[in-house]
C-alpha positions in Angstrom: -24.8 47.0 4.1 -21.5 47.3 5.8 -19.6 50.5 5.4 -16.2 50.2 3.8 -14.3 50.9 7.2 -16.0 48.2 8.7 -15.0 45.9 6.5 -11.4 47.1 6.5 -11.5 46.5 10.6 -13.0 42.7 9.6 -10.5 42.0 7.5 -7.5 43.8 10.1 -9.3 41.5 12.7 -9.3 38.3 11.2 -5.7 39.4 9.8 -4.3 39.7 13.0 -6.1 36.2 14.4 -3.9 34.6 11.9 -1.1 35.9 12.8 -1.2 35.1 16.2 -2.5 31.5 15.4 0.7 31.1 13.3 2.9 32.7 15.9 1.4 30.5 18.7 1.7 27.6 16.5 5.6 27.8 16.3 7.6 24.7 17.9 8.4 25.6 21.9 12.2 25.6 20.5 11.6 28.4 18.4 10.5 30.1 21.0 13.1 30.1 23.2 15.6 33.1 23.7 18.9 32.3 21.5 20.7 33.7 24.4 18.7 33.1 27.8 19.5 35.0 30.9 20.6 33.4 33.5 17.1 33.2 35.4 15.6 32.9 32.1 18.2 29.5 31.5 16.6 28.4 35.3 13.1 28.8 34.4 13.2 26.4 31.1 15.0 24.0 32.1 13.1 23.7 35.3 9.8 23.4 32.4 12.3 21.0 31.0 12.7 19.0 33.5 8.6 18.9 34.1 8.0 18.0 30.6 10.4 14.9 30.6 8.8 13.7 34.1 5.0 13.9 32.9 6.6 12.3 29.5 7.9 9.6 31.3 4.8 8.7 34.0 2.3 8.5 30.6 4.7 6.0 29.2 5.0 4.2 32.1 1.2 4.3 32.3 1.0 3.0 28.8 2.5 0.3 29.2 1.4 -0.9 31.8 -2.1 -0.8 30.6 -1.0 -2.2 27.7 1.3 -5.2 29.7 -1.8 -5.5 31.5 -4.3 -6.0 28.2 -2.1 -8.2 27.1 -0.9 -6.1 23.9 2.5 -6.5 25.2 4.8 -9.0 26.8 6.9 -7.6 29.5 10.7 -7.4 27.7 13.5 -4.6 27.2 14.8 -2.1 29.1 11.8 -0.3 29.6 10.5 -2.9 32.0 13.6 -3.9 33.7 11.9 -2.2 37.0 9.1 -4.3 37.0 
């Protein structure tokens, strides 16, 4: 049988795990500092550029796969470069 102290530690550990999960599941924008220093702002902007580039590449790959499969017709501004 577990002692009261063991149960207390287990409850506290679970509470901390839930709290950590809640904290890390917040949207990224909410985790950014409200008034970033210049070096923080530079890092944030670099991250945003990298993320934007990855999203654009993923969209292009998806569009290309859909086009090749015949499920998408070649039209619209996203296909102007093809």
